[in-house]
C-alpha positions as a Markdown table, in Angstrom:
| # | Residue | x | y | z |
|---|---|---|---|---|
| 1 | Unk | 47.7 | -46.4 | 30.4 |
| 2 | Unk | 49.7 | -45.9 | 26.7 |
| 3 | Unk | 47.6 | -44.1 | 24.1 |
| 4 | Unk | 47.6 | -45.6 | 20.8 |
| 5 | Unk | 48.1 | -49.3 | 21.8 |
| 6 | Unk | 45.8 | -52.2 | 22.5 |
| 7 | Unk | 45.0 | -53.3 | 25.7 |
| 8 | Unk | 44.7 | -57.1 | 24.6 |
| 9 | Unk | 46.5 | -58.6 | 21.8 |
| 10 | Unk | 44.0 | -61.1 | 20.0 |
| 11 | Unk | 46.0 | -64.3 | 19.2 |
| 12 | Unk | 44.3 | -65.5 | 15.9 |
| 13 | Unk | 46.6 | -65.4 | 12.8 |
| 14 | Unk | 46.1 | -63.3 | 9.7 |
| 15 | Unk | 45.1 | -65.7 | 6.9 |
| 16 | Unk | 47.5 | -64.5 | 4.0 |
| 17 | Unk | 46.6 | -67.2 | 1.2 |
| 18 | Unk | 43.7 | -68.0 | -0.7 |
| 19 | Unk | 42.1 | -71.2 | 0.5 |
| 20 | Unk | 39.5 | -73.8 | -1.4 |
| 21 | Unk | 36.4 | -75.4 | -0.3 |
| 22 | Unk | 35.1 | -77.6 | -2.8 |
| 23 | Unk | 35.1 | -75.8 | -6.1 |
| 24 | Unk | 34.4 | -72.2 | -4.3 |
| 25 | Unk | 37.5 | -70.0 | -4.0 |
| 26 | Unk | 37.7 | -68.2 | -0.9 |
| 27 | Unk | 39.2 | -64.5 | -1.3 |
| 28 | Unk | 41.2 | -63.0 | 1.8 |
| 29 | Unk | 42.1 | -59.7 | 2.7 |
| 30 | Unk | 45.5 | -58.6 | 1.9 |
| 31 | Unk | 47.9 | -55.7 | 1.7 |
| 32 | Unk | 46.9 | -54.7 | -1.9 |
| 33 | Unk | 49.4 | -51.6 | -2.0 |
| 34 | Unk | 46.7 | -48.9 | -2.4 |
| 35 | Unk | 47.3 | -46.0 | -0.4 |
| 36 | Unk | 44.9 | -45.0 | 2.5 |
| 37 | Unk | 43.1 | -41.7 | 1.8 |
| 38 | Unk | 44.3 | -38.4 | 3.8 |
| 39 | Unk | 42.8 | -35.6 | 5.3 |
| 40 | Unk | 38.9 | -35.1 | 5.8 |
| 41 | Unk | 37.8 | -37.6 | 3.4 |
| 42 | Unk | 34.1 | -38.0 | 3.9 |
| 43 | Unk | 33.3 | -37.6 | 0.1 |
| 44 | Unk | 36.3 | -40.1 | -1.0 |
| 45 | Unk | 35.9 | -41.8 | -4.1 |
| 46 | Unk | 37.5 | -44.9 | -4.8 |
| 47 | Unk | 38.6 | -46.0 | -8.3 |
| 48 | Unk | 39.6 | -49.6 | -7.0 |
| 49 | Unk | 36.1 | -50.6 | -5.8 |
| 50 | Unk | 32.6 | -51.0 | -7.6 |
| 51 | Unk | 29.4 | -49.9 | -5.6 |
| 52 | Unk | 25.9 | -51.2 | -6.3 |
| 53 | Unk | 22.7 | -49.9 | -4.8 |
| 54 | Unk | 20.8 | -52.8 | -3.1 |
| 55 | Unk | 17.6 | -53.0 | -1.4 |
| 56 | Unk | 15.7 | -55.6 | 0.9 |
| 57 | Unk | 13.1 | -55.7 | 3.5 |
| 58 | Unk | 13.5 | -56.4 | 7.2 |
| 59 | Unk | 11.0 | -58.6 | 9.1 |
| 60 | Unk | 8.6 | -55.7 | 9.5 |
| 61 | Unk | 8.3 | -55.0 | 5.8 |
| 62 | Unk | 10.4 | -51.8 | 5.9 |
| 63 | Unk | 12.8 | -51.6 | 2.8 |
| 64 | Unk | 16.4 | -51.2 | 3.9 |
| 65 | Unk | 18.5 | -49.5 | 1.3 |
| 66 | Unk | 22.6 | -49.8 | 1.2 |
| 67 | Unk | 25.6 | -49.6 | -1.1 |
| 68 | Unk | 27.4 | -52.8 | -1.5 |
| 69 | Unk | 30.9 | -52.3 | -2.3 |
| 70 | Unk | 33.3 | -55.0 | -3.6 |
| 71 | Unk | 36.9 | -54.8 | -4.6 |
| 72 | Unk | 37.4 | -54.0 | -8.3 |
| 73 | Unk | 39.3 | -57.0 | -8.9 |
| 74 | Unk | 36.8 | -59.2 | -7.3 |
| 75 | Unk | 36.6 | -62.5 | -9.5 |
| 76 | Unk | 33.0 | -64.2 | -10.0 |
| 77 | Unk | 33.1 | -67.4 | -7.7 |
| 78 | Unk | 34.9 | -66.1 | -5.1 |
| 79 | Unk | 33.6 | -65.8 | -1.7 |
| 80 | Unk | 34.3 | -62.6 | 0.2 |
| 81 | Unk | 34.6 | -61.9 | 3.7 |
| 82 | Unk | 32.1 | -59.0 | 4.4 |
| 83 | Unk | 31.5 | -55.9 | 7.0 |
| 84 | Unk | 28.0 | -54.1 | 7.4 |
| 85 | Unk | 28.5 | -50.6 | 8.2 |
| 86 | Unk | 26.0 | -48.6 | 10.4 |
| 87 | Unk | 26.2 | -44.7 | 10.3 |
| 88 | Unk | 26.1 | -42.4 | 13.0 |
| 89 | Unk | 22.8 | -41.0 | 15.0 |
| 90 | Unk | 21.2 | -38.5 | 12.6 |
| 91 | Unk | 23.4 | -39.2 | 9.9 |
| 92 | Unk | 23.1 | -41.3 | 6.7 |
| 93 | Unk | 25.3 | -44.0 | 4.9 |
| 94 | Unk | 26.7 | -41.1 | 2.8 |
| 95 | Unk | 28.2 | -39.5 | 6.3 |
| 96 | Unk | 31.1 | -41.6 | 7.4 |
| 97 | Unk | 30.0 | -44.9 | 6.7 |
| 98 | Unk | 30.8 | -44.8 | 2.7 |
| 99 | Unk | 34.5 | -43.8 | 3.5 |
| 100 | Unk | 35.1 | -46.9 | 5.7 |
| 101 | Unk | 33.2 | -48.8 | 3.3 |
| 102 | Unk | 35.3 | -48.1 | 0.2 |
| 103 | Unk | 38.7 | -48.2 | 2.1 |
| 104 | Unk | 37.8 | -51.7 | 3.7 |
| 105 | Unk | 36.6 | -52.8 | 0.0 |
| 106 | Unk | 39.9 | -51.6 | -1.3 |
| 107 | Unk | 41.7 | -54.1 | 1.0 |
| 108 | Unk | 39.8 | -57.2 | -0.2 |
| 109 | Unk | 36.4 | -57.5 | 1.8 |
| 110 | Unk | 32.9 | -56.9 | 0.7 |
| 111 | Unk | 31.2 | -53.9 | 2.6 |
| 112 | Unk | 27.5 | -53.0 | 3.1 |
| 113 | Unk | 26.8 | -49.4 | 4.3 |
| 114 | Unk | 23.2 | -49.2 | 5.1 |
| 115 | Unk | 20.7 | -46.6 | 6.0 |
| 116 | Unk | 18.8 | -47.1 | 9.2 |
| 117 | Unk | 14.9 | -47.4 | 8.8 |
| 118 | Unk | 13.3 | -44.2 | 8.8 |
| 119 | Unk | 16.3 | -42.4 | 7.8 |
| 120 | Unk | 18.3 | -41.6 | 4.5 |
| 121 | Unk | 17.0 | -43.7 | 1.3 |
| 122 | Unk | 15.6 | -46.4 | 3.6 |
| 123 | Unk | 11.8 | -46.9 | 4.3 |
| 124 | Unk | 9.8 | -46.3 | 6.9 |
| 125 | Unk | 7.4 | -43.9 | 8.5 |
| 126 | Unk | 7.6 | -41.4 | 10.3 |
| 127 | Unk | 10.7 | -39.9 | 8.8 |
| 128 | Unk | 13.6 | -39.3 | 11.2 |
| 129 | Unk | 11.8 | -41.9 | 14.0 |
| 130 | Unk | 14.0 | -42.9 | 16.7 |
| 131 | Unk | 13.1 | -46.9 | 17.3 |
| 132 | Unk | 16.3 | -48.5 | 18.7 |
| 133 | Unk | 14.7 | -52.2 | 18.3 |
| 134 | Unk | 14.6 | -51.3 | 14.5 |
| 135 | Unk | 18.0 | -49.9 | 14.3 |
| 136 | Unk | 19.4 | -53.2 | 16.1 |
| 137 | Unk | 17.3 | -55.3 | 13.6 |
| 138 | Unk | 18.7 | -53.3 | 10.5 |
| 139 | Unk | 22.2 | -55.2 | 11.3 |
| 140 | Unk | 20.6 | -58.7 | 11.2 |
| 141 | Unk | 18.6 | -58.0 | 8.1 |
| 142 | Unk | 21.8 | -56.9 | 6.7 |
| 143 | Unk | 23.0 | -60.5 | 7.5 |
| 144 | Unk | 20.1 | -61.8 | 5.9 |
| 145 | Unk | 20.6 | -60.2 | 2.8 |
| 146 | Unk | 24.2 | -60.5 | 2.6 |
| 147 | Unk | 23.9 | -64.5 | 3.1 |
| 148 | Unk | 21.8 | -64.7 | 0.0 |
| 149 | Unk | 24.6 | -63.2 | -2.4 |
| 150 | Unk | 26.9 | -65.2 | -4.3 |
| 151 | Unk | 29.8 | -62.9 | -3.5 |
| 152 | Unk | 29.5 | -63.5 | 0.2 |
| 153 | Unk | 30.8 | -66.3 | 2.6 |
| 154 | Unk | 27.8 | -66.2 | 4.9 |
| 155 | Unk | 29.9 | -67.6 | 7.5 |
| 156 | Unk | 32.3 | -64.4 | 7.7 |
| 157 | Unk | 30.2 | -61.3 | 8.4 |
| 158 | Unk | 31.0 | -58.9 | 10.7 |
| 159 | Unk | 29.8 | -55.3 | 11.6 |
| 160 | Unk | 31.3 | -52.0 | 12.0 |
| 161 | Unk | 29.3 | -49.7 | 13.7 |
| 162 | Unk | 30.2 | -45.8 | 13.8 |
| 163 | Unk | 28.9 | -43.5 | 16.8 |
| 164 | Unk | 25.3 | -44.6 | 17.8 |
| 165 | Unk | 25.6 | -47.6 | 15.6 |
| 166 | Unk | 28.2 | -49.0 | 17.8 |
| 167 | Unk | 25.7 | -49.2 | 20.6 |
| 168 | Unk | 22.8 | -50.7 | 18.2 |
| 169 | Unk | 25.5 | -53.3 | 16.8 |
| 170 | Unk | 26.4 | -54.4 | 20.0 |
| 171 | Unk | 22.7 | -55.2 | 21.0 |
| 172 | Unk | 22.5 | -57.0 | 17.5 |
| 173 | Unk | 25.5 | -59.0 | 18.4 |
| 174 | Unk | 24.2 | -60.0 | 21.5 |
| 175 | Unk | 21.3 | -61.9 | 20.2 |
| 176 | Unk | 22.8 | -63.0 | 16.3 |
| 177 | Unk | 25.5 | -65.3 | 16.4 |
| 178 | Unk | 26.0 | -65.0 | 12.7 |
| 179 | Unk | 28.0 | -61.8 | 13.4 |
| 180 | Unk | 31.1 | -62.9 | 13.9 |
| 181 | Unk | 33.4 | -59.9 | 14.9 |
| 182 | Unk | 32.4 | -56.6 | 16.0 |
| 183 | Unk | 34.4 | -53.2 | 15.7 |
| 184 | Unk | 33.1 | -49.8 | 17.0 |
| 185 | Unk | 34.4 | -46.5 | 16.0 |
| 186 | Unk | 33.9 | -43.3 | 18.3 |
| 187 | Unk | 30.8 | -45.5 | 19.8 |
| 188 | Unk | 28.3 | -43.5 | 21.8 |
| 189 | Unk | 25.7 | -45.5 | 23.9 |
| 190 | Unk | 22.6 | -43.7 | 23.2 |
| 191 | Unk | 20.4 | -45.0 | 26.2 |
| 192 | Unk | 23.1 | -43.6 | 28.7 |
| 193 | Unk | 23.8 | -40.4 | 26.7 |
| 194 | Unk | 19.9 | -39.7 | 26.7 |
| 195 | Unk | 19.6 | -40.5 | 30.3 |
| 196 | Unk | 22.6 | -38.5 | 31.5 |
| 197 | Unk | 22.7 | -35.5 | 29.3 |
| 198 | Unk | 20.2 | -35.3 | 26.8 |
| 199 | Unk | 16.5 | -36.2 | 27.9 |
| 200 | Unk | 15.3 | -34.9 | 31.3 |
| 201 | Unk | 11.8 | -34.9 | 32.6 |
| 202 | Unk | 10.7 | -31.4 | 30.4 |
| 203 | Unk | 11.6 | -33.5 | 27.2 |
| 204 | Unk | 9.5 | -36.4 | 28.0 |
| 205 | Unk | 6.4 | -34.4 | 28.7 |
| 206 | Unk | 7.3 | -32.5 | 25.7 |
| 207 | Unk | 7.6 | -35.7 | 23.6 |
| 208 | Unk | 4.2 | -36.9 | 24.8 |
| 209 | Unk | 2.3 | -33.5 | 24.0 |
| 210 | Unk | 3.7 | -33.8 | 20.6 |
| 211 | Unk | 2.4 | -37.5 | 20.2 |
| 212 | Unk | -0.9 | -36.0 | 20.9 |
| 213 | Unk | -0.3 | -33.3 | 18.2 |
| 214 | Unk | 0.6 | -35.9 | 15.4 |
| 215 | Unk | -2.0 | -38.2 | 16.5 |
| 216 | Unk | -4.6 | -35.4 | 15.6 |
| 217 | Unk | -3.2 | -34.8 | 12.0 |
| 218 | Unk | -0.5 | -32.3 | 13.2 |
| 219 | Unk | 3.0 | -31.6 | 11.8 |
| 220 | Unk | 6.1 | -33.3 | 13.4 |
| 221 | Unk | 8.4 | -31.6 | 15.4 |
| 222 | Unk | 12.4 | -32.1 | 15.8 |
| 223 | Unk | 14.8 | -32.0 | 18.4 |
| 224 | Unk | 18.5 | -32.2 | 19.3 |
| 225 | Unk | 20.6 | -33.0 | 16.4 |
| 226 | Unk | 23.0 | -30.6 | 15.2 |
| 227 | Unk | 22.6 | -27.0 | 15.3 |
| 228 | Unk | 22.0 | -25.2 | 11.9 |
| 229 | Unk | 23.8 | -21.9 | 13.3 |
| 230 | Unk | 26.7 | -20.9 | 15.2 |
| 231 | Unk | 26.5 | -18.2 | 18.0 |
| 232 | Unk | 28.6 | -17.1 | 20.9 |
| 233 | Unk | 26.8 | -19.4 | 23.4 |
| 234 | Unk | 27.2 | -22.3 | 21.1 |
| 235 | Unk | 28.8 | -25.2 | 23.4 |
| 236 | Unk | 32.0 | -27.2 | 22.2 |
| 237 | Unk | 30.1 | -30.4 | 21.5 |
| 238 | Unk | 27.7 | -28.5 | 18.9 |
| 239 | Unk | 30.8 | -26.8 | 17.6 |
| 240 | Unk | 32.3 | -30.0 | 16.8 |
| 241 | Unk | 29.3 | -31.7 | 15.2 |
| 242 | Unk | 28.5 | -28.3 | 13.1 |
| 243 | Unk | 31.9 | -28.8 | 11.8 |
| 244 | Unk | 30.9 | -32.0 | 10.0 |
| 245 | Unk | 27.2 | -31.9 | 9.5 |
| 246 | Unk | 26.9 | -28.2 | 8.7 |
| 247 | Unk | 29.6 | -27.5 | 6.6 |
| 248 | Unk | 31.0 | -28.8 | 3.3 |
| 249 | Unk | 33.1 | -31.3 | 5.0 |
| 250 | Unk | 30.3 | -33.7 | 5.7 |
| 251 | Unk | 26.7 | -31.8 | 5.0 |
| 252 | Unk | 24.1 | -34.1 | 3.1 |
| 253 | Unk | 20.6 | -33.8 | 2.7 |
| 254 | Unk | 18.7 | -36.9 | 1.7 |
| 255 | Unk | 16.2 | -36.7 | -1.0 |
| 256 | Unk | 13.1 | -35.3 | 0.2 |
| 257 | Unk | 14.3 | -34.2 | 3.6 |
| 258 | Unk | 14.6 | -30.8 | 4.9 |
| 259 | Unk | 18.4 | -29.3 | 5.2 |
| 260 | Unk | 17.1 | -27.3 | 8.3 |
| 261 | Unk | 16.2 | -30.6 | 10.0 |
| 262 | Unk | 18.7 | -33.3 | 8.9 |
| 263 | Unk | 20.3 | -35.0 | 11.7 |
| 264 | Unk | 17.3 | -34.2 | 14.1 |
| 265 | Unk | 15.4 | -36.7 | 15.3 |
| 266 | Unk | 11.3 | -36.7 | 15.9 |
| 267 | Unk | 10.4 | -34.8 | 19.5 |
| 268 | Unk | 7.8 | -37.5 | 19.8 |
| 269 | Unk | 10.1 | -40.6 | 19.4 |
| 270 | Unk | 13.3 | -39.2 | 21.2 |
| 271 | Unk | 12.3 | -40.3 | 24.6 |
| 272 | Unk | 12.6 | -44.1 | 23.6 |
| 273 | Unk | 16.1 | -43.9 | 24.0 |
| 274 | Unk | 15.6 | -43.6 | 27.9 |
| 275 | Unk | 14.8 | -47.6 | 27.4 |
| 276 | Unk | 17.7 | -48.3 | 25.5 |
| 277 | Unk | 20.3 | -50.5 | 27.6 |
| 278 | Unk | 22.9 | -52.1 | 24.9 |
| 279 | Unk | 25.7 | -52.7 | 27.3 |
| 280 | Unk | 23.5 | -54.7 | 29.7 |
| 281 | Unk | 24.5 | -58.6 | 29.4 |
| 282 | Unk | 27.3 | -58.0 | 26.8 |
| 283 | Unk | 29.4 | -60.1 | 28.7 |
| 284 | Unk | 27.5 | -62.9 | 27.2 |
| 285 | Unk | 29.2 | -62.2 | 23.8 |
| 286 | Unk | 32.1 | -64.5 | 23.2 |
| 287 | Unk | 33.2 | -63.3 | 19.7 |
| 288 | Unk | 36.0 | -60.3 | 19.0 |
| 289 | Unk | 35.2 | -57.0 | 19.7 |
| 290 | Unk | 37.2 | -54.0 | 19.0 |
| 291 | Unk | 36.5 | -50.5 | 20.4 |
| 292 | Unk | 38.3 | -47.5 | 18.7 |
| 293 | Unk | 38.3 | -44.2 | 19.9 |
| 294 | Unk | 40.1 | -40.8 | 20.4 |
| 295 | Unk | 41.8 | -40.0 | 23.6 |
| 296 | Unk | 40.6 | -36.5 | 23.6 |
| 297 | Unk | 37.1 | -37.6 | 22.3 |
| 298 | Unk | 33.8 | -36.4 | 24.2 |
| 299 | Unk | 32.4 | -39.7 | 23.7 |
| 300 | Unk | 35.7 | -41.7 | 24.8 |
| 301 | Unk | 33.8 | -43.0 | 28.0 |
| 302 | Unk | 31.5 | -45.4 | 26.0 |
| 303 | Unk | 34.2 | -47.1 | 24.4 |
| 304 | Unk | 36.3 | -47.4 | 28.0 |
| 305 | Unk | 32.8 | -48.7 | 29.7 |
| 306 | Unk | 32.2 | -51.2 | 26.9 |
| 307 | Unk | 35.8 | -52.6 | 27.0 |
| 308 | Unk | 35.5 | -53.2 | 30.8 |
| 309 | Unk | 32.0 | -55.0 | 30.5 |
| 310 | Unk | 32.9 | -57.1 | 27.5 |
| 311 | Unk | 34.3 | -60.8 | 27.7 |
| 312 | Unk | 37.5 | -62.0 | 25.9 |
| 313 | Unk | 38.3 | -61.7 | 23.4 |
| 314 | Unk | 38.5 | -57.8 | 23.3 |
| 315 | Unk | 40.5 | -54.8 | 22.3 |
| 316 | Unk | 40.3 | -51.0 | 23.2 |
| 317 | Unk | 42.3 | -48.9 | 20.6 |
| 318 | Unk | 43.2 | -45.3 | 21.2 |
| 319 | Unk | 43.9 | -43.0 | 18.6 |
| 320 | Unk | 46.3 | -39.9 | 19.7 |
| 321 | Unk | 45.0 | -36.5 | 19.5 |
| 322 | Unk | 41.5 | -37.4 | 17.8 |
| 323 | Unk | 38.2 | -36.1 | 18.6 |
| 324 | Unk | 34.7 | -37.8 | 18.2 |
| 325 | Unk | 34.0 | -36.4 | 14.7 |
| 326 | Unk | 37.7 | -37.3 | 13.8 |
| 327 | Unk | 36.7 | -40.9 | 13.6 |
| 328 | Unk | 34.0 | -40.0 | 11.0 |
| 329 | Unk | 36.2 | -39.0 | 8.5 |
| 330 | Unk | 39.6 | -37.7 | 9.3 |
| 331 | Unk | 41.6 | -40.3 | 7.5 |
| 332 | Unk | 44.9 | -39.1 | 8.9 |
| 333 | Unk | 43.3 | -40.5 | 12.2 |
| 334 | Unk | 41.1 | -43.4 | 11.3 |
| 335 | Unk | 43.3 | -46.5 | 12.0 |
| 336 | Unk | 42.4 | -48.1 | 8.6 |
| 337 | Unk | 45.1 | -50.8 | 9.0 |
| 338 | Unk | 44.0 | -51.9 | 12.3 |
| 339 | Unk | 40.6 | -52.6 | 11.0 |
| 340 | Unk | 42.0 | -54.5 | 8.1 |
| 341 | Unk | 44.0 | -56.4 | 10.5 |
| 342 | Unk | 41.0 | -57.1 | 12.9 |
| 343 | Unk | 38.4 | -57.9 | 10.3 |
| 344 | Unk | 41.1 | -60.2 | 8.6 |
| 345 | Unk | 42.2 | -62.2 | 11.8 |
| 346 | Unk | 38.6 | -62.6 | 12.9 |
| 347 | Unk | 36.5 | -63.4 | 10.1 |
| 348 | Unk | 37.3 | -67.0 | 9.3 |
């Protein structure tokens, strides 16, 4: 198996010029000459994009909040290809998503980085709930919203799912043909992860007991997430997450949240992940999928399994020497050029 190469080349050609449909100009991504950021770049601030906070409701009446990012050189009347970006589990759009959103917008795409329901600036109670169906639907709700925007070509919308959002976006793509192409970065399939590593019988019983506490008016309790303190016994996985979520590299506390419990889902809701099977039936998807993962990443097996189960057209892209959280914000490792190429070829 060769590293840093693709398993399968997609054969569609990149559109390099602007075309016209009636009187509407169709903007296409191109090599803008803008240099990619370097180093750990979660807090990257581009001078070549315009960012607008947007709000829209999902079908359940929950407000979804996101950042819509457009190229600074966007001209009124153009219709852009668009990419919806979902954040890691326990994170918010300010962590990882906005780096991707700005870089892709610099190269000609409209991007929308969203907060999942119950997290970040999005609505929904209880806060930090785990609701896989709601997370899946967030992508379709974002497609609904983008389709209403004058800057967006509603027939050229894709999704980029980071970490857990990779699994949620696959579930969305299975039942939403409006999603024309999907890329995942450092995907974690939370159902399998929960069934094999995270949630045992004792955790299920604890979750049920906590439901009763909350039903009676008691305070919420949290579980999992990233440790707030390193000790001699902290395992390598938690040390890696700590390096992003609990340091200046990526720490972020949304308004109204407690910094001691950021990243941590509700104990009473977390067992719902045991019923989450996004890879079931994914062979029915006949649209392009790109799975990006590091060759030393603790999560690499999820991308390998997804690639094995997916139908053509598909690609598995290895990043040499990259661990899981490198794909969050290590701009020296994230293959931005590959993403620009993939979405440019497949959103048309």
